[in-house]
Biopython code that builds the backbone (N, CA, C, O; Angstrom):
import numpy as np
from Bio.PDB.StructureBuilder import StructureBuilder

atoms = [
    (1, "MET", "N", (0.632, 6.644, 2.809)),
    (1, "MET", "CA", (0.902, 8.064, 2.884)),
    (1, "MET", "C", (0.456, 8.574, 4.243)),
    (1, "MET", "O", (-0.445, 8.023, 4.876)),
    (2, "HIS", "N", (1.103, 9.626, 4.666)),
    (2, "HIS", "CA", (0.728, 10.268, 5.927)),
    (2, "HIS", "C", (0.038, 11.595, 5.606)),
    (2, "HIS", "O", (0.477, 12.327, 4.719)),
    (3, "ILE", "N", (-1.035, 11.900, 6.325)),
    (3, "ILE", "CA", (-1.755, 13.152, 6.101)),
    (3, "ILE", "C", (-2.018, 13.859, 7.423)),
    (3, "ILE", "O", (-2.255, 13.227, 8.452)),
    (4, "GLU", "N", (-1.969, 15.180, 7.367)),
    (4, "GLU", "CA", (-2.381, 16.027, 8.486)),
    (4, "GLU", "C", (-3.336, 17.081, 7.927)),
    (4, "GLU", "O", (-3.025, 17.754, 6.944)),
    (5, "ILE", "N", (-4.495, 17.216, 8.560)),
    (5, "ILE", "CA", (-5.443, 18.284, 8.219)),
    (5, "ILE", "C", (-5.457, 19.232, 9.403)),
    (5, "ILE", "O", (-5.844, 18.858, 10.510)),
    (6, "ILE", "N", (-5.029, 20.466, 9.158)),
    (6, "ILE", "CA", (-4.861, 21.447, 10.222)),
    (6, "ILE", "C", (-5.743, 22.655, 9.956)),
    (6, "ILE", "O", (-5.779, 23.166, 8.837)),
    (7, "THR", "N", (-6.458, 23.117, 10.982)),
    (7, "THR", "CA", (-7.239, 24.347, 10.906)),
    (7, "THR", "C", (-6.570, 25.374, 11.819)),
    (7, "THR", "O", (-5.654, 25.022, 12.562)),
    (8, "PRO", "N", (-7.008, 26.636, 11.780)),
    (8, "PRO", "CA", (-6.429, 27.622, 12.694)),
    (8, "PRO", "C", (-6.598, 27.254, 14.171)),
    (8, "PRO", "O", (-5.825, 27.713, 15.012)),
    (9, "ASP", "N", (-7.593, 26.438, 14.490)),
    (9, "ASP", "CA", (-7.883, 26.085, 15.876)),
    (9, "ASP", "C", (-7.221, 24.799, 16.360)),
    (9, "ASP", "O", (-6.852, 24.694, 17.529)),
    (10, "SER", "N", (-7.068, 23.812, 15.460)),
    (10, "SER", "CA", (-6.572, 22.513, 15.910)),
    (10, "SER", "C", (-6.161, 21.632, 14.743)),
    (10, "SER", "O", (-6.345, 21.987, 13.578)),
    (11, "THR", "N", (-5.603, 20.479, 15.076)),
    (11, "THR", "CA", (-5.344, 19.435, 14.087)),
    (11, "THR", "C", (-6.595, 18.576, 14.034)),
    (11, "THR", "O", (-6.968, 17.949, 15.025)),
    (12, "VAL", "N", (-7.245, 18.548, 12.876)),
    (12, "VAL", "CA", (-8.515, 17.836, 12.712)),
    (12, "VAL", "C", (-8.297, 16.345, 12.506)),
    (12, "VAL", "O", (-9.047, 15.525, 13.035)),
    (13, "TYR", "N", (-7.263, 15.990, 11.732)),
    (13, "TYR", "CA", (-7.015, 14.572, 11.453)),
    (13, "TYR", "C", (-5.538, 14.378, 11.153)),
    (13, "TYR", "O", (-4.909, 15.210, 10.499)),
    (14, "THR", "N", (-5.000, 13.281, 11.633)),
    (14, "THR", "CA", (-3.650, 12.864, 11.272)),
    (14, "THR", "C", (-3.647, 11.345, 11.210)),
    (14, "THR", "O", (-4.221, 10.686, 12.077)),
    (15, "GLY", "N", (-3.008, 10.789, 10.196)),
    (15, "GLY", "CA", (-2.975, 9.339, 10.069)),
    (15, "GLY", "C", (-2.450, 8.872, 8.738)),
    (15, "GLY", "O", (-2.053, 9.670, 7.888)),
    (16, "GLU", "N", (-2.453, 7.557, 8.569)),
    (16, "GLU", "CA", (-2.004, 6.914, 7.343)),
    (16, "GLU", "C", (-3.211, 6.627, 6.455)),
    (16, "GLU", "O", (-4.233, 6.127, 6.924)),
    (17, "ILE", "N", (-3.084, 6.946, 5.174)),
    (17, "ILE", "CA", (-4.186, 6.749, 4.235)),
    (17, "ILE", "C", (-3.667, 6.107, 2.955)),
    (17, "ILE", "O", (-2.463, 6.086, 2.699)),
    (18, "SER", "N", (-4.597, 5.584, 2.152)),
    (18, "SER", "CA", (-4.227, 5.026, 0.850)),
    (18, "SER", "C", (-4.681, 5.914, -0.301)),
    (18, "SER", "O", (-4.156, 5.806, -1.409)),
    (19, "LEU", "N", (-5.661, 6.801, -0.049)),
    (19, "LEU", "CA", (-6.191, 7.684, -1.088)),
    (19, "LEU", "C", (-6.770, 8.934, -0.455)),
    (19, "LEU", "O", (-7.359, 8.886, 0.625)),
    (20, "ALA", "N", (-6.594, 10.052, -1.141)),
    (20, "ALA", "CA", (-7.202, 11.311, -0.701)),
    (20, "ALA", "C", (-7.765, 12.031, -1.918)),
    (20, "ALA", "O", (-7.129, 12.077, -2.971)),
    (21, "GLN", "N", (-8.958, 12.592, -1.771)),
    (21, "GLN", "CA", (-9.597, 13.364, -2.838)),
    (21, "GLN", "C", (-9.895, 14.754, -2.299)),
    (21, "GLN", "O", (-10.400, 14.909, -1.186)),
    (22, "PHE", "N", (-9.572, 15.777, -3.114)),
    (22, "PHE", "CA", (-9.683, 17.159, -2.664)),
    (22, "PHE", "C", (-10.495, 18.008, -3.620)),
    (22, "PHE", "O", (-10.500, 17.753, -4.824)),
    (23, "PRO", "N", (-11.196, 19.037, -3.088)),
    (23, "PRO", "CA", (-11.930, 19.980, -3.935)),
    (23, "PRO", "C", (-11.003, 21.109, -4.392)),
    (23, "PRO", "O", (-10.966, 22.172, -3.773)),
    (24, "GLY", "N", (-10.269, 20.882, -5.453)),
    (24, "GLY", "CA", (-9.334, 21.893, -5.950)),
    (24, "GLY", "C", (-10.047, 23.081, -6.562)),
    (24, "GLY", "O", (-11.197, 22.978, -6.990)),
    (25, "LYS", "N", (-9.364, 24.196, -6.599)),
    (25, "LYS", "CA", (-9.938, 25.420, -7.159)),
    (25, "LYS", "C", (-10.370, 25.223, -8.616)),
    (25, "LYS", "O", (-11.376, 25.785, -9.050)),
    (26, "ASP", "N", (-9.609, 24.424, -9.367)),
    (26, "ASP", "CA", (-9.916, 24.178, -10.775)),
    (26, "ASP", "C", (-10.571, 22.822, -11.009)),
    (26, "ASP", "O", (-10.642, 22.361, -12.148)),
    (27, "GLY", "N", (-11.052, 22.176, -9.944)),
    (27, "GLY", "CA", (-11.704, 20.879, -10.059)),
    (27, "GLY", "C", (-11.140, 19.899, -9.046)),
    (27, "GLY", "O", (-10.044, 20.104, -8.524)),
    (28, "SER", "N", (-11.880, 18.841, -8.767)),
    (28, "SER", "CA", (-11.433, 17.880, -7.762)),
    (28, "SER", "C", (-10.273, 17.044, -8.309)),
    (28, "SER", "O", (-10.144, 16.851, -9.518)),
    (29, "PHE", "N", (-9.435, 16.554, -7.395)),
    (29, "PHE", "CA", (-8.305, 15.723, -7.783)),
    (29, "PHE", "C", (-8.000, 14.742, -6.660)),
    (29, "PHE", "O", (-8.373, 14.955, -5.507)),
    (30, "GLU", "N", (-7.309, 13.658, -7.024)),
    (30, "GLU", "CA", (-6.963, 12.618, -6.070)),
    (30, "GLU", "C", (-5.452, 12.505, -5.926)),
    (30, "GLU", "O", (-4.694, 12.789, -6.854)),
    (31, "ILE", "N", (-5.042, 12.089, -4.752)),
    (31, "ILE", "CA", (-3.639, 11.834, -4.455)),
    (31, "ILE", "C", (-3.523, 10.368, -4.047)),
    (31, "ILE", "O", (-4.244, 9.899, -3.167)),
    (32, "LEU", "N", (-2.612, 9.658, -4.692)),
    (32, "LEU", "CA", (-2.319, 8.269, -4.350)),
    (32, "LEU", "C", (-0.872, 8.170, -3.871)),
    (32, "LEU", "O", (-0.120, 9.143, -3.933)),
    (33, "ASN", "N", (-0.496, 7.005, -3.400)),
    (33, "ASN", "CA", (0.855, 6.761, -2.908)),
    (33, "ASN", "C", (1.898, 7.149, -3.957)),
    (33, "ASN", "O", (1.714, 6.883, -5.145)),
    (34, "ARG", "N", (2.979, 7.770, -3.523)),
    (34, "ARG", "CA", (4.104, 8.200, -4.355)),
    (34, "ARG", "C", (3.733, 9.246, -5.399)),
    (34, "ARG", "O", (4.302, 9.273, -6.491)),
    (35, "HIS", "N", (2.785, 10.100, -5.061)),
    (35, "HIS", "CA", (2.391, 11.184, -5.965)),
    (35, "HIS", "C", (3.534, 12.186, -6.093)),
    (35, "HIS", "O", (4.323, 12.363, -5.164)),
    (36, "ALA", "N", (3.616, 12.827, -7.230)),
    (36, "ALA", "CA", (4.631, 13.862, -7.454)),
    (36, "ALA", "C", (4.390, 15.035, -6.506)),
    (36, "ALA", "O", (3.257, 15.252, -6.076)),
    (37, "PRO", "N", (5.430, 15.791, -6.176)),
    (37, "PRO", "CA", (5.244, 16.969, -5.313)),
    (37, "PRO", "C", (4.212, 17.926, -5.915)),
    (37, "PRO", "O", (4.139, 18.098, -7.131)),
    (38, "LEU", "N", (3.415, 18.545, -5.033)),
    (38, "LEU", "CA", (2.305, 19.370, -5.494)),
    (38, "LEU", "C", (1.933, 20.385, -4.427)),
    (38, "LEU", "O", (1.962, 20.087, -3.233)),
    (39, "ILE", "N", (1.589, 21.574, -4.865)),
    (39, "ILE", "CA", (0.963, 22.579, -3.998)),
    (39, "ILE", "C", (-0.264, 23.063, -4.744)),
    (39, "ILE", "O", (-0.182, 23.382, -5.930)),
    (40, "SER", "N", (-1.414, 23.123, -4.057)),
    (40, "SER", "CA", (-2.657, 23.518, -4.717)),
    (40, "SER", "C", (-3.556, 24.278, -3.747)),
    (40, "SER", "O", (-3.441, 24.150, -2.528)),
    (41, "VAL", "N", (-4.449, 25.067, -4.322)),
    (41, "VAL", "CA", (-5.443, 25.819, -3.558)),
    (41, "VAL", "C", (-6.740, 25.023, -3.553)),
    (41, "VAL", "O", (-7.150, 24.478, -4.578)),
    (42, "LEU", "N", (-7.379, 24.961, -2.392)),
    (42, "LEU", "CA", (-8.653, 24.254, -2.258)),
    (42, "LEU", "C", (-9.804, 25.240, -2.204)),
    (42, "LEU", "O", (-9.665, 26.358, -1.709)),
    (43, "LYS", "N", (-10.947, 24.804, -2.724)),
    (43, "LYS", "CA", (-12.165, 25.604, -2.605)),
    (43, "LYS", "C", (-13.093, 24.918, -1.609)),
    (43, "LYS", "O", (-12.767, 23.859, -1.072)),
    (44, "LYS", "N", (-14.232, 25.519, -1.372)),
    (44, "LYS", "CA", (-15.207, 24.942, -0.453)),
    (44, "LYS", "C", (-15.672, 23.593, -0.982)),
    (44, "LYS", "O", (-15.989, 23.447, -2.162)),
    (45, "GLY", "N", (-15.706, 22.605, -0.083)),
    (45, "GLY", "CA", (-16.133, 21.266, -0.468)),
    (45, "GLY", "C", (-15.731, 20.245, 0.563)),
    (45, "GLY", "O", (-15.449, 20.578, 1.714)),
    (46, "LYS", "N", (-15.707, 18.976, 0.133)),
    (46, "LYS", "CA", (-15.392, 17.876, 1.042)),
    (46, "LYS", "C", (-14.072, 17.226, 0.655)),
    (46, "LYS", "O", (-13.787, 16.996, -0.521)),
    (47, "ILE", "N", (-13.275, 16.936, 1.680)),
    (47, "ILE", "CA", (-12.079, 16.124, 1.507)),
    (47, "ILE", "C", (-12.487, 14.684, 1.810)),
    (47, "ILE", "O", (-13.114, 14.406, 2.832)),
    (48, "LYS", "N", (-12.127, 13.783, 0.917)),
    (48, "LYS", "CA", (-12.431, 12.360, 1.104)),
    (48, "LYS", "C", (-11.120, 11.627, 1.371)),
    (48, "LYS", "O", (-10.165, 11.759, 0.606)),
    (49, "LEU", "N", (-11.074, 10.857, 2.451)),
    (49, "LEU", "CA", (-9.907, 10.054, 2.796)),
    (49, "LEU", "C", (-10.308, 8.589, 2.896)),
    (49, "LEU", "O", (-11.354, 8.258, 3.455)),
    (50, "VAL", "N", (-9.477, 7.721, 2.356)),
    (50, "VAL", "CA", (-9.652, 6.279, 2.519)),
    (50, "VAL", "C", (-8.437, 5.798, 3.297)),
    (50, "VAL", "O", (-7.305, 5.893, 2.823)),
    (51, "ASP", "N", (-8.688, 5.272, 4.516)),
    (51, "ASP", "CA", (-7.563, 4.859, 5.354)),
    (51, "ASP", "C", (-7.099, 3.455, 4.978)),
    (51, "ASP", "O", (-7.627, 2.841, 4.052)),
    (52, "MET", "N", (-6.115, 2.964, 5.705)),
    (52, "MET", "CA", (-5.503, 1.676, 5.388)),
    (52, "MET", "C", (-6.454, 0.500, 5.607)),
    (52, "MET", "O", (-6.227, -0.582, 5.064)),
    (53, "GLU", "N", (-7.509, 0.695, 6.389)),
    (53, "GLU", "CA", (-8.519, -0.356, 6.606)),
    (53, "GLU", "C", (-9.693, -0.220, 5.641)),
    (53, "GLU", "O", (-10.727, -0.862, 5.822)),
    (54, "LYS", "N", (-9.531, 0.622, 4.611)),
    (54, "LYS", "CA", (-10.549, 0.868, 3.581)),
    (54, "LYS", "C", (-11.786, 1.584, 4.102)),
    (54, "LYS", "O", (-12.845, 1.520, 3.478)),
    (55, "GLN", "N", (-11.667, 2.275, 5.251)),
    (55, "GLN", "CA", (-12.769, 3.078, 5.762)),
    (55, "GLN", "C", (-12.670, 4.472, 5.159)),
    (55, "GLN", "O", (-11.583, 5.039, 5.052)),
    (56, "THR", "N", (-13.815, 5.017, 4.769)),
    (56, "THR", "CA", (-13.855, 6.326, 4.131)),
    (56, "THR", "C", (-14.308, 7.372, 5.142)),
    (56, "THR", "O", (-15.265, 7.164, 5.888)),
    (57, "ARG", "N", (-13.602, 8.499, 5.152)),
    (57, "ARG", "CA", (-13.946, 9.635, 6.021)),
    (57, "ARG", "C", (-14.075, 10.877, 5.155)),
    (57, "ARG", "O", (-13.387, 11.013, 4.143)),
    (58, "PHE", "N", (-14.963, 11.787, 5.559)),
    (58, "PHE", "CA", (-15.147, 13.051, 4.855)),
    (58, "PHE", "C", (-14.953, 14.208, 5.823)),
    (58, "PHE", "O", (-15.360, 14.137, 6.983)),
    (59, "PHE", "N", (-14.326, 15.277, 5.333)),
    (59, "PHE", "CA", (-14.111, 16.489, 6.109)),
    (59, "PHE", "C", (-14.530, 17.682, 5.258)),
    (59, "PHE", "O", (-14.056, 17.842, 4.133)),
    (60, "GLU", "N", (-15.405, 18.508, 5.786)),
    (60, "GLU", "CA", (-15.891, 19.706, 5.090)),
    (60, "GLU", "C", (-14.892, 20.840, 5.307)),
    (60, "GLU", "O", (-14.479, 21.104, 6.436)),
    (61, "VAL", "N", (-14.506, 21.513, 4.214)),
    (61, "VAL", "CA", (-13.603, 22.662, 4.309)),
    (61, "VAL", "C", (-14.198, 23.846, 3.549)),
    (61, "VAL", "O", (-14.964, 23.674, 2.601)),
    (62, "SER", "N", (-13.830, 25.043, 3.983)),
    (62, "SER", "CA", (-14.269, 26.264, 3.303)),
    (62, "SER", "C", (-13.227, 26.754, 2.308)),
    (62, "SER", "O", (-13.461, 27.719, 1.581)),
    (63, "GLY", "N", (-12.102, 26.101, 2.276)),
    (63, "GLY", "CA", (-10.997, 26.464, 1.405)),
    (63, "GLY", "C", (-9.705, 26.090, 2.097)),
    (63, "GLY", "O", (-9.719, 25.521, 3.189)),
    (64, "GLY", "N", (-8.585, 26.409, 1.462)),
    (64, "GLY", "CA", (-7.300, 26.127, 2.083)),
    (64, "GLY", "C", (-6.217, 25.877, 1.062)),
    (64, "GLY", "O", (-6.347, 26.215, -0.114)),
    (65, "VAL", "N", (-5.136, 25.273, 1.546)),
    (65, "VAL", "CA", (-3.963, 24.973, 0.722)),
    (65, "VAL", "C", (-3.502, 23.565, 1.065)),
    (65, "VAL", "O", (-3.577, 23.136, 2.217)),
    (66, "ILE", "N", (-3.020, 22.845, 0.042)),
    (66, "ILE", "CA", (-2.496, 21.502, 0.242)),
    (66, "ILE", "C", (-1.066, 21.447, -0.290)),
    (66, "ILE", "O", (-0.745, 22.043, -1.318)),
    (67, "GLU", "N", (-0.215, 20.717, 0.435)),
    (67, "GLU", "CA", (1.141, 20.448, -0.043)),
    (67, "GLU", "C", (1.379, 18.948, 0.024)),
    (67, "GLU", "O", (1.117, 18.317, 1.048)),
    (68, "VAL", "N", (1.879, 18.376, -1.072)),
    (68, "VAL", "CA", (2.224, 16.960, -1.141)),
    (68, "VAL", "C", (3.725, 16.877, -1.415)),
    (68, "VAL", "O", (4.227, 17.477, -2.366)),
    (69, "ARG", "N", (4.440, 16.117, -0.561)),
    (69, "ARG", "CA", (5.882, 15.966, -0.747)),
    (69, "ARG", "C", (6.355, 14.731, -0.001)),
    (69, "ARG", "O", (6.075, 14.573, 1.188)),
    (70, "ASN", "N", (7.065, 13.861, -0.691)),
    (70, "ASN", "CA", (7.651, 12.658, -0.086)),
    (70, "ASN", "C", (6.630, 11.814, 0.671)),
    (70, "ASN", "O", (6.885, 11.397, 1.801)),
    (71, "ASN", "N", (5.486, 11.563, 0.060)),
    (71, "ASN", "CA", (4.415, 10.750, 0.648)),
    (71, "ASN", "C", (3.826, 11.355, 1.920)),
    (71, "ASN", "O", (3.243, 10.640, 2.735)),
    (72, "ASN", "N", (3.974, 12.656, 2.091)),
    (72, "ASN", "CA", (3.356, 13.395, 3.195)),
    (72, "ASN", "C", (2.431, 14.462, 2.616)),
    (72, "ASN", "O", (2.802, 15.189, 1.694)),
    (73, "ILE", "N", (1.233, 14.544, 3.167)),
    (73, "ILE", "CA", (0.256, 15.546, 2.740)),
    (73, "ILE", "C", (-0.053, 16.431, 3.942)),
    (73, "ILE", "O", (-0.386, 15.947, 5.024)),
    (74, "ILE", "N", (0.066, 17.733, 3.727)),
    (74, "ILE", "CA", (-0.322, 18.690, 4.750)),
    (74, "ILE", "C", (-1.412, 19.565, 4.168)),
    (74, "ILE", "O", (-1.235, 20.171, 3.111)),
    (75, "VAL", "N", (-2.546, 19.631, 4.864)),
    (75, "VAL", "CA", (-3.676, 20.454, 4.446)),
    (75, "VAL", "C", (-3.854, 21.556, 5.477)),
    (75, "VAL", "O", (-4.084, 21.277, 6.654)),
    (76, "LEU", "N", (-3.749, 22.797, 5.044)),
    (76, "LEU", "CA", (-4.050, 23.952, 5.892)),
    (76, "LEU", "C", (-5.443, 24.399, 5.488)),
    (76, "LEU", "O", (-5.612, 25.069, 4.470)),
    (77, "ALA", "N", (-6.434, 24.033, 6.276)),
    (77, "ALA", "CA", (-7.838, 24.224, 5.913)),
    (77, "ALA", "C", (-8.472, 25.381, 6.677)),
    (77, "ALA", "O", (-8.078, 25.715, 7.794)),
    (78, "GLU", "N", (-9.464, 25.972, 6.035)),
    (78, "GLU", "CA", (-10.256, 27.019, 6.666)),
    (78, "GLU", "C", (-11.544, 26.427, 7.203)),
    (78, "GLU", "O", (-12.361, 27.147, 7.777)),
]
sb = StructureBuilder()
sb.init_structure("model")
sb.init_model(0)
sb.init_chain("A")
sb.init_seg("    ")
for serial, (resi, resn, name, xyz) in enumerate(atoms, 1):
    if name == "N":
        sb.init_residue(resn, " ", resi, " ")
    sb.init_atom(name, np.array(xyz, "f"), 0.0, 1.0, " ", f" {name:<3s}", serial, name[0])
structure = sb.get_structure()
């Protein structure tokens, strides 16, 4: 899957990943390859990404919106 994490100031991360975990407004959730289309609101917390080399990265967000479509994830983060 391809992911982009974008803030009002810059693109924080872009790359290929195998798993993403998000702090959803109604609870945390994970996105895996070929996930169904989704739009969700994020709350304050950490985004967890596992890249193709199995390295884990974390990004702190104050909130935002996520869109998943056709194996592409776009995060508009605060």
